[in-house]
PLY file of the C-alpha trace (Angstrom):
ply
format ascii 1.0
element vertex 336
property float x
property float y
property float z
element edge 335
property int vertex1
property int vertex2
end_header
-63.46 -22.09 95.69
-62.63 -18.49 96.66
-63.78 -15.85 94.20
-61.41 -12.89 94.05
-63.13 -9.59 94.81
-62.57 -6.15 93.39
-61.49 -5.03 96.88
-58.63 -7.54 96.85
-57.49 -6.27 93.45
-57.62 -2.70 94.78
-55.55 -3.65 97.84
-53.00 -5.46 95.68
-52.67 -2.50 93.30
-52.75 0.11 96.09
-55.74 1.98 94.69
-59.45 2.38 95.42
-62.13 0.00 94.19
-63.51 2.84 92.05
-60.15 3.15 90.33
-60.08 -0.59 89.66
-63.56 -0.37 88.16
-62.56 2.51 85.88
-59.39 0.77 84.76
-60.97 -2.59 83.96
-64.07 -1.13 82.30
-62.12 1.41 80.27
-64.46 4.15 81.45
-63.15 7.17 83.26
-59.69 8.74 83.61
-56.88 6.45 84.78
-53.18 7.05 84.23
-51.18 4.55 82.21
-49.14 3.54 85.27
-52.23 2.94 87.43
-53.93 1.04 84.61
-50.87 -1.20 84.31
-50.77 -1.87 88.07
-54.49 -2.68 88.23
-54.38 -5.05 85.30
-51.28 -6.81 86.66
-52.94 -7.19 90.06
-56.10 -8.57 88.46
-54.08 -11.05 86.40
-51.95 -12.14 89.36
-55.02 -12.77 91.52
-57.07 -14.34 88.73
-59.81 -11.74 89.04
-62.72 -12.01 86.60
-65.37 -9.37 86.05
-68.79 -10.56 87.19
-70.94 -10.29 84.02
-74.21 -10.24 85.96
-73.11 -7.39 88.19
-71.76 -5.50 85.19
-75.07 -5.98 83.35
-76.99 -4.59 86.32
-74.71 -1.56 86.50
-74.80 -0.85 82.78
-78.44 -1.84 82.13
-77.25 -4.10 79.33
-75.98 -7.65 79.00
-73.85 -7.32 75.82
-75.80 -10.29 74.44
-77.90 -10.45 71.29
-80.44 -13.13 70.45
-80.85 -14.50 66.94
-83.67 -16.69 65.67
-83.55 -18.37 62.25
-86.08 -20.65 60.55
-83.72 -23.63 60.31
-80.10 -23.96 61.36
-79.94 -27.01 59.06
-80.18 -24.73 56.01
-76.60 -23.85 54.98
-77.61 -20.31 54.04
-78.83 -19.54 57.56
-75.78 -21.25 59.04
-73.47 -18.93 57.12
-75.64 -15.90 57.93
-75.43 -16.72 61.65
-71.66 -17.00 61.34
-71.46 -13.56 59.72
-73.59 -11.98 62.45
-71.57 -13.65 65.19
-68.32 -12.28 63.75
-69.69 -8.73 63.68
-70.92 -8.99 67.26
-67.62 -10.46 68.42
-65.78 -7.41 67.13
-68.05 -5.32 69.34
-67.44 -7.47 72.41
-70.93 -8.99 72.33
-72.13 -12.58 72.54
-74.73 -14.28 70.34
-77.51 -16.52 71.65
-78.77 -18.61 68.73
-82.21 -20.22 68.48
-83.59 -22.55 65.80
-87.30 -22.02 65.08
-87.55 -25.42 63.33
-89.64 -23.76 60.61
-92.51 -23.62 63.09
-94.10 -20.28 64.10
-95.17 -21.74 67.47
-91.58 -22.76 68.28
-90.38 -19.39 67.02
-92.77 -17.59 69.38
-91.38 -19.54 72.35
-87.81 -18.73 71.34
-88.57 -15.01 71.04
-90.30 -14.93 74.43
-87.40 -16.81 76.03
-84.81 -14.39 74.66
-86.81 -11.39 75.81
-87.16 -12.90 79.30
-83.38 -13.34 79.46
-82.83 -9.60 78.96
-80.81 -9.79 75.76
-80.02 -6.33 74.43
-81.85 -7.02 71.19
-82.95 -9.69 68.72
-82.06 -10.36 65.10
-84.74 -12.45 63.43
-85.44 -14.12 60.12
-89.14 -14.93 60.56
-90.50 -18.35 59.71
-93.87 -17.26 58.33
-95.07 -14.05 56.76
-98.41 -14.12 58.57
-98.28 -16.62 61.42
-95.09 -15.08 62.84
-96.53 -11.56 63.01
-98.02 -11.61 66.52
-94.89 -12.97 68.20
-92.64 -10.59 66.25
-94.77 -7.59 67.21
-94.79 -8.67 70.87
-91.01 -9.11 70.99
-90.46 -5.81 69.14
-92.61 -4.07 71.74
-90.33 -5.29 74.53
-86.84 -4.72 73.09
-85.05 -3.69 69.88
-85.59 -6.15 67.02
-84.28 -6.24 63.46
-85.56 -8.56 60.76
-83.18 -9.86 58.13
-83.54 -11.83 54.89
-87.28 -12.44 55.43
-89.77 -10.07 57.04
-93.31 -9.77 58.31
-95.16 -6.55 57.64
-97.02 -4.38 60.10
-94.34 -4.27 62.81
-92.29 -1.26 63.88
-88.96 -2.91 63.07
-86.05 -2.43 60.70
-85.27 -4.93 57.94
-82.20 -5.71 55.86
-81.79 -8.30 53.13
-81.20 -8.79 49.44
-83.36 -7.35 46.65
-85.11 -10.54 45.50
-86.79 -8.84 42.57
-83.47 -7.55 41.25
-82.02 -11.03 41.71
-84.71 -12.54 39.49
-83.96 -9.94 36.82
-80.30 -10.97 36.86
-81.19 -14.66 36.54
-83.74 -14.33 33.76
-81.64 -11.84 31.76
-78.77 -14.33 31.88
-80.96 -17.27 30.86
-82.58 -15.29 28.05
-79.16 -14.26 26.74
-78.24 -17.95 26.76
-81.19 -18.84 24.53
-83.90 -19.76 27.04
-87.41 -19.04 25.73
-89.37 -21.25 28.14
-88.82 -21.62 31.88
-90.08 -23.40 34.97
-89.92 -22.25 38.58
-89.36 -24.59 41.52
-89.71 -23.01 44.94
-91.32 -23.29 48.34
-94.86 -22.65 49.47
-95.70 -18.93 49.59
-95.40 -18.59 53.36
-92.64 -15.98 53.65
-91.49 -12.81 51.95
-88.50 -14.40 50.20
-90.65 -17.08 48.56
-93.27 -14.55 47.51
-90.88 -11.97 46.08
-88.77 -14.48 44.18
-91.82 -15.99 42.49
-93.41 -12.63 41.68
-90.07 -11.32 40.39
-89.71 -14.43 38.22
-93.14 -13.97 36.64
-92.64 -10.24 36.08
-89.28 -10.50 34.35
-90.25 -13.58 32.32
-93.25 -11.67 30.95
-91.09 -8.66 30.12
-88.61 -10.83 28.19
-91.24 -12.94 26.48
-90.13 -16.14 28.21
-93.07 -18.56 28.29
-94.02 -20.07 31.65
-96.52 -22.93 31.72
-98.58 -22.60 34.93
-98.13 -26.36 35.44
-94.35 -25.83 35.56
-94.52 -23.59 38.65
-94.01 -26.11 41.43
-94.03 -25.09 45.09
-92.90 -27.32 47.94
-90.06 -26.63 50.40
-86.44 -25.52 50.53
-84.78 -28.95 50.27
-82.85 -31.18 47.89
-85.55 -33.85 48.21
-88.16 -31.43 46.90
-85.86 -30.44 44.01
-85.54 -34.09 42.98
-89.27 -34.73 43.28
-90.17 -31.60 41.33
-87.81 -32.45 38.47
-89.28 -35.96 38.27
-92.75 -34.36 38.02
-91.61 -32.09 35.18
-90.10 -35.05 33.30
-93.31 -37.05 33.71
-95.62 -34.30 32.48
-93.99 -33.50 29.15
-91.05 -31.82 27.43
-88.78 -29.92 29.75
-88.48 -26.12 29.42
-85.25 -24.48 28.36
-84.49 -23.38 31.91
-85.42 -24.20 35.50
-85.19 -21.37 38.02
-84.95 -22.59 41.62
-85.77 -20.51 44.68
-82.65 -21.66 46.53
-79.51 -23.73 46.05
-80.78 -26.76 47.95
-83.67 -27.12 45.51
-81.32 -26.56 42.56
-78.88 -29.22 43.79
-81.78 -31.66 44.00
-82.83 -30.72 40.46
-79.37 -31.26 38.97
-79.02 -34.57 40.79
-82.38 -35.72 39.42
-81.38 -34.54 35.94
-78.38 -36.87 36.06
-80.52 -39.82 37.12
-83.05 -39.10 34.32
-80.35 -38.64 31.69
-81.06 -34.93 31.23
-77.96 -32.96 30.25
-77.36 -29.75 32.19
-76.92 -27.22 30.65
-77.11 -28.58 27.07
-80.76 -29.68 27.46
-81.88 -27.48 30.35
-80.24 -24.63 32.21
-80.60 -24.65 36.01
-80.10 -21.78 38.46
-80.07 -21.59 42.25
-80.17 -18.82 44.84
-77.99 -18.01 47.91
-74.54 -19.20 46.75
-74.07 -21.64 49.62
-70.69 -23.39 49.74
-72.12 -26.55 48.17
-73.26 -24.63 45.07
-69.80 -24.61 43.52
-69.35 -28.31 44.34
-72.43 -29.48 42.45
-72.26 -31.49 39.22
-72.36 -29.24 37.34
-71.47 -26.29 39.55
-74.49 -24.04 40.06
-75.11 -20.65 38.57
-76.64 -18.82 41.51
-77.35 -15.51 43.20
-74.83 -14.44 45.79
-76.30 -12.70 48.82
-73.83 -10.29 50.48
-74.08 -12.07 53.84
-71.32 -10.09 55.57
-72.93 -6.80 54.57
-76.36 -8.04 55.63
-74.91 -8.97 59.02
-73.12 -5.65 59.42
-76.24 -3.68 58.56
-78.41 -5.79 60.88
-76.09 -5.20 63.84
-75.78 -1.50 62.98
-79.56 -1.12 62.85
-79.96 -3.03 66.11
-77.39 -0.80 67.84
-79.11 2.33 66.54
-82.51 1.06 67.72
-81.04 0.32 71.15
-79.76 3.87 71.50
-82.85 5.66 70.21
-85.44 6.97 72.66
-88.21 6.88 70.07
-88.67 5.33 66.62
-89.88 8.00 64.22
-89.36 5.70 61.24
-87.95 2.32 60.35
-85.37 1.31 57.75
-85.95 -1.13 54.89
-82.57 -1.88 53.30
-82.51 -4.06 50.16
-78.92 -4.81 49.15
-77.85 -5.43 45.57
-77.33 -9.13 44.68
-74.66 -10.56 42.37
-75.09 -13.33 39.81
-72.40 -16.02 39.97
-72.28 -17.77 36.60
-71.13 -21.38 36.61
-71.45 -24.53 34.53
-75.17 -25.23 35.12
-76.05 -22.53 32.58
-72.98 -22.34 30.37
-71.61 -25.21 28.32
-67.87 -25.76 28.74
0 1
1 2
2 3
3 4
4 5
5 6
6 7
7 8
8 9
9 10
10 11
11 12
12 13
13 14
14 15
15 16
16 17
17 18
18 19
19 20
20 21
21 22
22 23
23 24
24 25
25 26
26 27
27 28
28 29
29 30
30 31
31 32
32 33
33 34
34 35
35 36
36 37
37 38
38 39
39 40
40 41
41 42
42 43
43 44
44 45
45 46
46 47
47 48
48 49
49 50
50 51
51 52
52 53
53 54
54 55
55 56
56 57
57 58
58 59
59 60
60 61
61 62
62 63
63 64
64 65
65 66
66 67
67 68
68 69
69 70
70 71
71 72
72 73
73 74
74 75
75 76
76 77
77 78
78 79
79 80
80 81
81 82
82 83
83 84
84 85
85 86
86 87
87 88
88 89
89 90
90 91
91 92
92 93
93 94
94 95
95 96
96 97
97 98
98 99
99 100
100 101
101 102
102 103
103 104
104 105
105 106
106 107
107 108
108 109
109 110
110 111
111 112
112 113
113 114
114 115
115 116
116 117
117 118
118 119
119 120
120 121
121 122
122 123
123 124
124 125
125 126
126 127
127 128
128 129
129 130
130 131
131 132
132 133
133 134
134 135
135 136
136 137
137 138
138 139
139 140
140 141
141 142
142 143
143 144
144 145
145 146
146 147
147 148
148 149
149 150
150 151
151 152
152 153
153 154
154 155
155 156
156 157
157 158
158 159
159 160
160 161
161 162
162 163
163 164
164 165
165 166
166 167
167 168
168 169
169 170
170 171
171 172
172 173
173 174
174 175
175 176
176 177
177 178
178 179
179 180
180 181
181 182
182 183
183 184
184 185
185 186
186 187
187 188
188 189
189 190
190 191
191 192
192 193
193 194
194 195
195 196
196 197
197 198
198 199
199 200
200 201
201 202
202 203
203 204
204 205
205 206
206 207
207 208
208 209
209 210
210 211
211 212
212 213
213 214
214 215
215 216
216 217
217 218
218 219
219 220
220 221
221 222
222 223
223 224
224 225
225 226
226 227
227 228
228 229
229 230
230 231
231 232
232 233
233 234
234 235
235 236
236 237
237 238
238 239
239 240
240 241
241 242
242 243
243 244
244 245
245 246
246 247
247 248
248 249
249 250
250 251
251 252
252 253
253 254
254 255
255 256
256 257
257 258
258 259
259 260
260 261
261 262
262 263
263 264
264 265
265 266
266 267
267 268
268 269
269 270
270 271
271 272
272 273
273 274
274 275
275 276
276 277
277 278
278 279
279 280
280 281
281 282
282 283
283 284
284 285
285 286
286 287
287 288
288 289
289 290
290 291
291 292
292 293
293 294
294 295
295 296
296 297
297 298
298 299
299 300
300 301
301 302
302 303
303 304
304 305
305 306
306 307
307 308
308 309
309 310
310 311
311 312
312 313
313 314
314 315
315 316
316 317
317 318
318 319
319 320
320 321
321 322
322 323
323 324
324 325
325 326
326 327
327 328
328 329
329 330
330 331
331 332
332 333
333 334
334 335
């Protein structure tokens, strides 16, 4: 199949190949009449710009890689969507990789993206320690921005939500609703989000005088199955606390489902909160009180930081942007 060349477009429009290049790239002076003729000629001939040749000329591919811990987690799915929309407005394409919650897989994905000459990488690291070497290596080869989670000790920017402030919002709300004892159900302390949410929970509970039995701090994984299992463990070990704070919405949905099966009234007997405000949170029974992360703003800031890093010759300093969360109050903490 014949591929139309830029020379054929130039001949059709009656201009030079350089003029065609300026008109179709939008770079350089071209009169409105010439621009119209070139674009009509290109359309008539079915000419398509060769992206590989353009990348070689411009020293960029207009592609950005993104690696997330698990595409099966609805929060990361929505975050990817927000990033993709921002990039699309800039004429860039997103290459998405799933790390499968495995630092070894994540390292392979980062190396693959770097080898494919993407212009930069947006990453939510799988592990706070085990991901560090691969993140540092990738950041040494091309611009990289961390979002939501982060690993320390790398010369990269980060943007996400203020997890400590989020825990203050949750516990202040629960305390105002009468909670004097609380449990925490989260994931193992393998990433910054897990660590900061748990530490923020303990700090604010102590400040408010909310009692936390060490046996009621249960750490597993971000999943509904773990939420169900953890609630069953709390039921089996004694009286339930006044409130159960969950590290994400998936865990909280598992907790509320298990409460129904154990005959525990939510919120009359126990208040339950989630984190992330995924779409399913409002569809739970009861609908979840949760923390809303400003995903669109996180995406916009991540792309802005990545663009700035791509244009900078040197990195004198890095940005650490913690955005303000919002508490969405629903039926899991307020009786109708």
